[in-house]
C-alpha positions in Angstrom: -3.2 -72.4 14.8 -1.9 -71.2 11.5 -4.0 -70.5 8.4 -2.1 -71.1 5.1 -3.3 -70.4 1.6 -2.2 -71.0 -1.9 -4.0 -68.5 -4.1 -4.0 -69.2 -7.8 -5.8 -67.9 -10.9 -7.8 -71.2 -11.2 -8.1 -72.5 -7.6 -7.4 -71.5 -4.0 -6.3 -74.0 -1.4 -6.6 -73.2 2.3 -5.4 -75.3 5.2 -5.0 -75.2 9.0 -1.7 -76.2 10.7 -0.3 -76.4 14.2 3.3 -76.4 15.3 2.7 -79.8 16.9 1.7 -81.7 13.7 4.0 -79.7 11.4 3.7 -78.5 7.7 3.1 -81.9 6.1 0.0 -82.8 8.2 -2.8 -80.2 7.8 -5.6 -80.4 10.3 -8.1 -79.2 7.8 -7.8 -78.7 4.0 -10.2 -77.4 1.3 -9.9 -76.2 -2.3 -12.1 -73.5 -3.8 -12.6 -72.4 -7.5 -11.1 -68.9 -7.3 -13.3 -67.4 -10.0 -16.5 -68.2 -8.1 -15.6 -65.7 -5.4 -15.4 -61.9 -5.3 -12.4 -61.9 -3.0 -10.0 -63.9 -0.9 -11.8 -62.7 2.2 -15.0 -64.5 1.0 -13.1 -67.8 0.5 -11.5 -67.5 4.0 -14.9 -66.9 5.6 -16.4 -69.9 3.7 -13.5 -72.1 4.9 -13.6 -71.1 8.5 -17.4 -71.1 8.8 -17.4 -74.9 9.2 -14.5 -75.0 11.7 -14.6 -74.4 15.4 -11.1 -72.9 15.8 -9.3 -69.6 16.4 -6.6 -68.7 13.9 -3.6 -67.0 15.5 -1.8 -65.9 12.3 -2.0 -66.4 8.5 0.3 -66.7 5.5 -0.8 -66.7 1.9 1.1 -67.4 -1.3 -0.3 -65.2 -4.2 0.0 -65.7 -7.9 1.3 -62.1 -8.5 3.8 -59.6 -7.2 3.6 -58.6 -3.6 4.5 -55.0 -2.8 4.1 -53.6 0.8 1.6 -56.2 1.9 -0.6 -55.8 -1.2 -1.0 -57.8 -4.4 -3.0 -57.7 -7.6 -3.6 -61.3 -8.4 -2.3 -61.8 -12.0 -5.1 -63.8 -13.5 -8.0 -62.7 -11.2 -9.8 -59.4 -10.6 -8.7 -59.4 -7.0 -6.6 -57.1 -4.9 -5.3 -59.0 -1.8 -4.3 -56.8 1.1 -2.9 -57.8 4.5 -4.9 -55.2 6.4 -8.2 -56.3 4.9 -7.4 -60.0 5.5 -6.4 -59.3 9.0 -9.7 -57.6 9.6 -11.6 -60.5 8.2 -9.7 -62.8 10.6 -10.3 -60.7 13.7 -7.1 -58.7 13.7 -4.5 -61.5 13.5 -1.1 -61.0 11.8 -1.2 -61.7 8.1 1.7 -62.1 5.7 1.8 -62.4 1.9 4.4 -63.9 -0.3 4.6 -64.6 -4.1 3.4 -68.1 -5.0 6.8 -69.1 -6.4 8.4 -67.8 -3.3 6.1 -70.1 -1.4 7.2 -73.1 -3.5 10.8 -72.1 -2.8 10.2 -72.2 0.9 9.1 -75.8 0.6 12.2 -77.1 -1.3 14.4 -77.6 1.8 11.6 -79.8 3.3 11.0 -82.0 0.2 11.7 -85.7 0.5 13.2 -87.9 -2.2 9.7 -89.3 -3.0 8.6 -85.7 -3.7 10.9 -85.4 -6.8 11.3 -86.9 -10.2 14.8 -86.3 -11.5 15.2 -85.4 -15.2 19.0 -84.7 -14.9 21.1 -85.8 -12.0 23.9 -83.4 -13.0 26.7 -82.4 -10.6 25.1 -80.2 -7.9 27.3 -77.6 -6.3 26.9 -77.4 -2.5 25.0 -74.3 -1.6 24.8 -73.2 -5.2 21.8 -71.1 -6.2 18.5 -72.8 -6.9 15.9 -71.9 -9.6 12.2 -72.7 -9.6 9.9 -72.5 -12.6 6.2 -73.4 -12.6 3.9 -73.5 -15.6 0.4 -73.3 -14.2 -2.4 -70.9 -15.1 0.5 -68.5 -15.6 4.3 -69.0 -15.7 6.0 -68.4 -12.3 9.7 -68.1 -11.7 11.8 -67.7 -8.5 15.2 -68.5 -7.1 17.0 -69.2 -3.9 20.4 -68.1 -2.6 22.4 -69.5 0.3 23.1 -66.8 2.9 25.6 -68.7 5.0 23.2 -70.6 7.2 20.1 -71.3 5.0 18.5 -70.8 1.6 16.6 -67.5 1.2 13.9 -67.4 -1.5 13.5 -64.4 -3.8 10.4 -63.7 -5.9 10.5 -62.9 -9.6 8.2 -62.1 -12.5 10.5 -63.6 -15.1 7.6 -65.3 -16.8 6.6 -61.9 -18.2 9.9 -61.3 -20.0 10.0 -61.2 -23.8 9.7 -64.5 -25.7 12.8 -65.2 -27.7 12.4 -67.7 -30.6 15.1 -70.3 -31.0 13.9 -71.9 -34.3 12.2 -70.9 -37.6 9.0 -72.4 -36.3 9.2 -70.2 -33.2 9.9 -67.2 -35.3 6.7 -68.0 -37.2 4.9 -68.3 -33.9 6.1 -64.9 -32.7 5.0 -63.3 -36.0 1.5 -64.9 -35.5 1.2 -63.7 -31.9 2.5 -60.1 -32.4 -0.7 -58.7 -33.9 -2.8 -60.3 -31.1 -0.8 -59.1 -28.0 0.9 -55.9 -27.3 3.6 -57.9 -25.5 4.5 -61.5 -26.3 5.9 -62.9 -23.1 6.9 -66.5 -22.2 3.7 -66.7 -20.1 1.6 -66.0 -23.3 3.1 -69.3 -24.6 4.4 -71.5 -21.9 1.5 -71.7 -19.4 -2.1 -72.7 -19.1 -3.2 -69.5 -20.8 -0.5 -70.1 -23.5 -1.4 -73.6 -24.6 -4.5 -72.5 -26.5 -2.3 -69.9 -28.2 0.0 -72.6 -29.5 -2.9 -74.7 -30.6 -4.5 -71.7 -32.5 -1.2 -71.0 -34.2 -0.9 -74.6 -35.6 -4.6 -74.5 -36.7 -4.6 -71.0 -38.2 -1.3 -71.3 -39.9 -2.2 -74.5 -41.6 0.8 -76.3 -40.0 -1.7 -79.0 -38.6 -5.2 -80.1 -39.3 -8.0 -79.9 -36.7 -10.3 -82.9 -36.9 -14.0 -82.2 -36.5 -14.4 -84.4 -33.4 -11.7 -82.4 -31.6 -13.2 -79.0 -32.7 -16.6 -80.1 -31.1 -14.9 -81.3 -27.9 -13.0 -78.1 -27.5 -16.1 -76.0 -28.2 -17.9 -77.9 -25.3 -15.0 -77.7 -22.9 -14.8 -75.1 -20.1 -11.0 -75.5 -20.1 -9.4 -76.6 -23.4 -6.0 -77.6 -21.9 -7.0 -81.0 -20.6 -8.6 -81.9 -23.9 -5.5 -80.8 -25.9 -3.0 -82.6 -23.5 -5.1 -85.8 -23.4 -5.4 -85.8 -27.2 -1.6 -85.3 -27.5 -0.6 -88.0 -24.9 -3.2 -90.6 -25.3 -4.7 -90.3 -28.8 -1.7 -88.9 -30.6 -3.7 -86.4 -32.5 -1.3 -84.5 -34.8 -2.3 -80.9 -34.0 -2.2 -81.6 -30.2 1.1 -83.5 -30.4 2.7 -80.6 -32.2 1.2 -78.2 -29.7 2.6 -80.1 -26.7 6.0 -80.7 -28.4 6.4 -77.0 -29.0 5.3 -76.2 -25.5 7.9 -78.6 -24.0 10.7 -77.3 -26.3 9.9 -73.6 -25.3 9.6 -74.6 -21.6 13.0 -76.3 -21.8 14.6 -73.2 -23.4 13.1 -70.8 -20.8 14.1 -73.1 -17.9 17.7 -73.0 -19.3 17.4 -69.2 -19.5 16.4 -69.0 -15.9 19.2 -71.3 -14.8 21.8 -69.1 -16.6 20.4 -65.9 -15.2 20.7 -67.0 -11.6 23.6 -69.5 -12.3 21.6 -72.3 -10.7 24.5 -74.7 -10.0 22.5 -76.1 -7.1 19.7 -77.3 -9.3 16.5 -76.4 -11.1 13.0 -77.4 -9.9 9.9 -77.5 -12.1 6.5 -77.2 -10.4 2.9 -76.5 -11.4 0.0 -78.7 -12.4 1.1 -78.8 -16.1 4.5 -80.2 -15.2 2.8 -83.1 -13.3 0.4 -83.8 -16.2 3.1 -84.0 -18.8 5.9 -85.6 -16.8 6.4 -88.4 -19.3 6.9 -85.8 -22.0 9.4 -83.9 -19.8 11.3 -87.2 -19.4 11.8 -87.5 -23.1 15.1 -86.1 -24.6 13.5 -82.9 -26.2 13.1 -81.0 -22.9 16.8 -81.4 -21.8 18.0 -80.8 -25.3 16.3 -77.4 -25.3 17.4 -76.8 -21.7 21.1 -77.3 -22.5 21.2 -75.7 -26.0 22.9 -72.5 -25.0 26.0 -72.4 -27.2 29.2 -71.9 -25.1 27.3 -72.6 -21.9 25.8 -75.9 -22.9 28.4 -77.9 -21.0 27.7 -75.9 -17.8 23.9 -76.5 -18.0 24.5 -80.2 -18.6 25.9 -80.3 -15.1 22.9 -78.6 -13.5 20.5 -81.0 -11.8 16.8 -80.8 -13.0 13.9 -82.1 -10.9 10.1 -82.1 -11.2 8.3 -81.6 -7.9 5.7 -84.3 -7.5 4.2 -83.0 -4.3 0.7 -82.0 -5.3 0.4 -79.2 -2.7 4.0 -77.9 -2.7 3.0 -74.2 -2.6 0.7 -74.8 0.4 3.5 -76.8 2.0 5.9 -73.8 1.5 3.3 -71.3 2.9 2.9 -73.6 5.9 6.7 -73.7 6.5 6.7 -69.9 6.1 3.8 -69.5 8.5 5.3 -71.9 11.1 8.6 -70.0 10.6 10.6 -73.2 10.0 
């Protein structure tokens, strides 16, 4: 019996798998609000307390860098350690991998119905693959063919310096500089970044905030669903501008990642935000920003771009890792 977990800044998903049923059919599955628990060990105990089973090994995907079996979760006050987790599980082997590395593990096992294609392109057989995931933070990873299979590699590319590509983005950078000692893509192009874009439009006077929206945001625990709903359903100007800028910057950074790893095999977008704004990603603006790379625009136009529709893709990847597929 394999315990697999997808550990994020907002939620943690745990599931049990067996080699007989495989990684697409969990025997038990539960999701927990990460911020309600003091540690991953507490969530693991809560999950297993209602199950009459013995775990033989465990694998966890973590939203943060993993170094020598230890990880500081990026958007949580947790330190996840293989030795501590092993102790909580009765001494079974435990492995940790970066959350984007987990998603990468799932890509060879995705089915056509798990993908929405934004650009068919001209994929190069065994060409490198790139993965980018705007969620609570901005995750990035890549995969390289080793002669027999794709090998995933973790990255913290979401924390690289934000580079403006328009006068409006220069204005945005000037607005954010006094507020953060380091303006990364994650500060803009993620769940924690959307409120920063919204505040920029409101404070700079580039868009008007209606009173009903101000009240709704004041009452919301998470402002992002309010902003995205107001953009996509009610077409409120300040929210439309926020989402349009988000999509443009996401397209630009996705193109940056594709160039850095020369992702001629394809690019995959994951994360909850990608699913929520799929219809916006299917509009021309995203691919225009993706391919707007001067002399390399033609190369990027040939790169396939897909959105992963599988709602538990990171958990699927961790399960594949744990089952050693």
